[in-house]
N, C-alpha and C positions, 0 to 999 in steps of 0.2 A: 535591298535584296534580303530575302528571308533566310535566316540561319537554319540549318538542318535540325530536325526535332531533337535528336539525342544531344547534340552540342548545345542547343538552346536550353534544354532542361538542365544540363550540367552547369551552365553559366548562372541560371536562376538559383540553383541549389547552392552554388558557391556564394552568390550574393546574399542569400538568406542567412547562411551560416555566419558570414563576416559581419553583417549588420547586427545580428542578434548577440554575438559574442562581444560586440563593442558596447552594448548597453549595460548600464550599471544594474538595472533590474534583473537581468539574467544571472549575473554573478552573485548579487545579493540574495536572490531567491535560492540559488543552488547552495550558497554558503549556509543559509538558514536550514536547509534540508540536512546538510552534513553535520552542522552543529547540533541540530535536533537529534540526529542519530546518536551522537556521542552523549548528549544529555540523557537520552532514554536508557543508555546502557551504563553510564558511569555514575550519574547522580543517585540512583537507588543504592549503589554500593556505599556511597559517602554518607547518606542519611539514614540508611536502614541499620541502625545499631541493635544488637540483640538485647532482649529484655533480661534484666538481672534478677536472679532468684537465689534465695538462701536455702541451703540444704544441710540437714543433719544426717550424716551417714554417707559413706563412699559409694555404695551401690546406687542410691538415689541420685547422687551428683553425676554419676556416669550416664544415667538415663536422661537427665535433663540436658547435659552437655551434648549428647548425641542428637537431641531434639533441637539444638541451635540456641539454647539459652546460655547466658553468661552466669556461671554458678559460683556463689561464694559459700564455701564450706564453713560451718560454725560448729561450736562444741555442743550446744544444747538448745532447747526450745526458747529459753529466756533470751538468749543472745539473738536468736532468729526473730523473735517478736520485736525486739528493740530495733532491728534493722527495718522491719516492716513499718513500725510507727514513725521512724525517722524518714520514711519514704526513700530509703536508699535501695530497696529492692521492691519488685512488684509483688512478690509473695514469698512464702517460706514453706518448705516441705519438711515436716518433722515426723518422728516415729509416733505411731498410735499406741498409747499405753495399754489399750484394751485388747489388742490383737497384734498380729505380725505385720500389719499393713502400715500405711502412713496417713497423715492428715495434712491438709493444706491450710495455711494461715494467711489471711489477706486482711486489708484494712477496711474497705467499705463494700466491696462486691466480689463475688467469686471470679477468680482469674480463669477464664475459659481456655486460653491457650495452654496454661499449665495443666489444667485438668485433662485436656486432650492428650497432652504428651505423656501423662501417667497412665492413661487407659491402655490396657493390653489388647491389641487387635488380634483376633483369631486368624489363623492361616486361611488363605483363599485359594481354591483350585479353579483355574479358568479352563473350560473345555475348548474354547476357541479364542485365545488371547488376541487382542488387537495389536497390530504392528505399531500403531500411533496412539498415544494417550489423548484423552479429551483436551488437556491443556496444550499439548503440542499441536493438535489439530486447530484449535482456536487461534493459536499464535500464527500459524501459516495463513489462515483465512484473513486475519487482521493485517498482516504484513502485505499480502498480495493485493487486498482490496485497497489499502492506502496507497501503495505504489501505483496501481492502475489509476486511481483517482487523481493522484498528483500529476502524472504525465498526461492523462487525458485532458485535464484542465489546462495543462501547459500548451496544448494545441491551439488555445485561444490566440496565441501569438500569430498564427497563420491568418486568422480573420483580421486581426489588427493590422498586419502588414498589407493585406489586400485592400482594406478600406483606406489606408493611408495613401496607397498608390492611386486610388481613385480620387481621393480628396485633393491631392496635389497635382492631379492630371498627368502624373508620370506614366500612368498606364497607357496613355495615348501614344507616347513615344516608344514604349516597350513593344506594343503589339504591331508596330510598323516593321519590326525586324524579327520578332519572336512569336511563333504560333501561340495562341491563347492556351491551348491544351498543354503545350510544353511549359508554360508558366506554372500551370497547376501541378504538373508532374515534378517540376523543379522545387516548388515550395514544399510539397509533401516529402520529397526525397531529402531536402536540406534539413527540415525539422526532424524527420525520422532519424537521420544521421546524428543530430545533436542529442536526441533522446537515447539512442544506443550508447553514445559516449558517456552520458550521465549515468546510465545503468552500469557501465563498466567501472566508472570511478566509485560508485556506491558499492559494487561487488568487491573492489579492492580495499575500501575503507571499512566495510562492515566487520571483517575478521579482526582488524586492529581494535575497533571500538568494543567488540565483544570480549576480547582478551583483556583490555584495560579495565572493563567493568566486571571481570571475573565471571563472564557468562559464555565462555568459548563453547560450551556444550550445546548451546542453542544453534550454533552454526550447523552442526551435524543434523539438527532437526529440519532446518529449512533447506539445506543444500540439495537433498534428493529431489525436491519439488521444483527447483529452479530449471532443470532440464526441460520441464513441460511449460513452465510459466513464461520463459523468455520468448519462445516463438509465438505463443498465444498473445503476449503483450505487444510484440512487434506488429503482428497482423491487426490487432485491435487498435493500435495507435494509428496505423495507416487508414483504417476504416473511419475513425473519428476525425483524422486530419482532413480527409476529403470533405466531410460535412462541415467542418470549421471553415474551410476555404469558401464553400458556397455561402455560408452565413455572412462572411465578409463581403462577398461580391454583390449581395442583394441590396446593400446600402452604400451611400456616398459620403457619409460623415461619421466620425467617431462617435458623435453624440447619439446617432441612430443605431449603433451596433447592438445595443442591448435588446432592441426589439426583435432582432433576428437570431439572437443567441439562446433563447429560451429552450427550444427543442434540443439543441446540441448539449446544453448543460444537463438537461434531463437524461439524455443518452449516456452522459458521463457518470452521473450520480446513480443511475439505476443499478449498475453492477455492484457498486459499493453497498448501498442500502439493501438491495435484494439478497446478496450473499450473506451480509452480516445478520440480517433479520431472520433469514430462513436457513441458517447454517445447520440447524438441528432437524430440519425437515427434509428427509432424503428424497421425497417425491418432487417438491418444489425445486430443490437444488439440482435434481436430475434434469428437470425441464430447463432451468437456467443454463445448464452446461451445454445446451444445443442452440440457445438464442445467441446470435452473433455478438451482440454488444455485452452480454454478461458471461459468455462462455470463456472469455479470457481469464476470468477469475475462478468461476465455478468448476470447470473441468480439471484444471491442474490440481485443485484441492481434492477433488473426488479420486483422481488417479493416485495421488499421494497417500490418501488414507485407505486405499484399497477398495473403495466402494464402486469403482469403475475399472473395467478391464482396459488393457493397453489399446485394443482395437476401438474401444469407445472413444478414447482420447484422440486417436488418429482420425476417426470419423468426424468428431467435433471440430478438429483442426481443419479438416477438408471443407466442412460446411462454412467455417469462418473464412477460409481462403477464397472460396467461391463467392461468398458475400462481399468480400473486399473487391473482387473484380467487378461484380455487378454495381456496387455502390460507387466505385470510382468512375465507371463509365457513365452512370447517371449524373454524378457530380460534375463531370467534365462537360456534359451537355448544358447543365444549368449554369455552370461557371462561364462558359463561352457565351451564353445567351444573356447574361446579366452584367458582365464585367464592363462593357463599354456604355452601359446606360447610366448616365450621370444626372443628378438632380433630385432624386428621391428614392424611396424604397421600391424595389422591383418585386412584384409577386412571382411566385414559382411558375404560374401559368404563363405569364409574359416572358419569363426567362426561357421556358421550354419552347415557346413559339418563336422567340427571337433566334434561337439556335438554328432554326430551319432557314 
């Protein structure tokens, strides 16, 4: 007797979650992500020690300290030169006897960072100041692209689960009581739920890591963009998850899975490389923000930086949602037409015809 669609989908989702969380690979992979987050925020603080500079005169010492240098005040030039020769300081800043200025003493080559700190920057008047600096913009692009890449590739577990069921012939037992399309819906729902759970954990851990690393101000930079990125990422994951499921249903052995994964991997990598490479090209980034597979990264960044209006973000999200519906319906037909074909790789044409 067949189980109702909703109940069947829920059972499959629960099974997918239980199976995945019991695997060591899931926890090891997620632990690596969390540890990597702490490493990126904490290690720079541990190893980024300020350069040491000798200075003659209190005013010069104040300027160098404000620039982030570790300053050793000395009495005269002779003492400063001695510290430079002993390689105890990177350079020394001493009074210039021929004028009211200063001279920089170094051992083998001019210290560019010290010279930059001593240059007086003229005041700048911005007629239309940007709300987000270039550094902050690049940070958001990098973070969003990496997160989407990470979870997009995580959808490969759906393909692996599907082909495992075909290879072990368990699928023949499942389809006797569960509708094939309910199996697809359950797999997507289960993995989407796990993805949301991982995002929540990362959202809770990130402020802790940033505070430990002394970079709590970065959270204020990324936080305003999260309101746009989260719904885009959820829709984007469902879009990719349905394609991953089809990739798994087209083959009957784990060894053959690589032959059907190429297109899906490209769809996952495209948003990452596209947005990273064309982040400074407003025309290309604007086009990418309406392409379903790349809009999950491109449009949140554009709205965050102010280069796209709110209505553009909502329009792009609507296009992505409509694409999800269309791709899921297409995937369900192909999934249903290929799932029960055992023995070799199934072509898309055969899977489409078999669904009839």
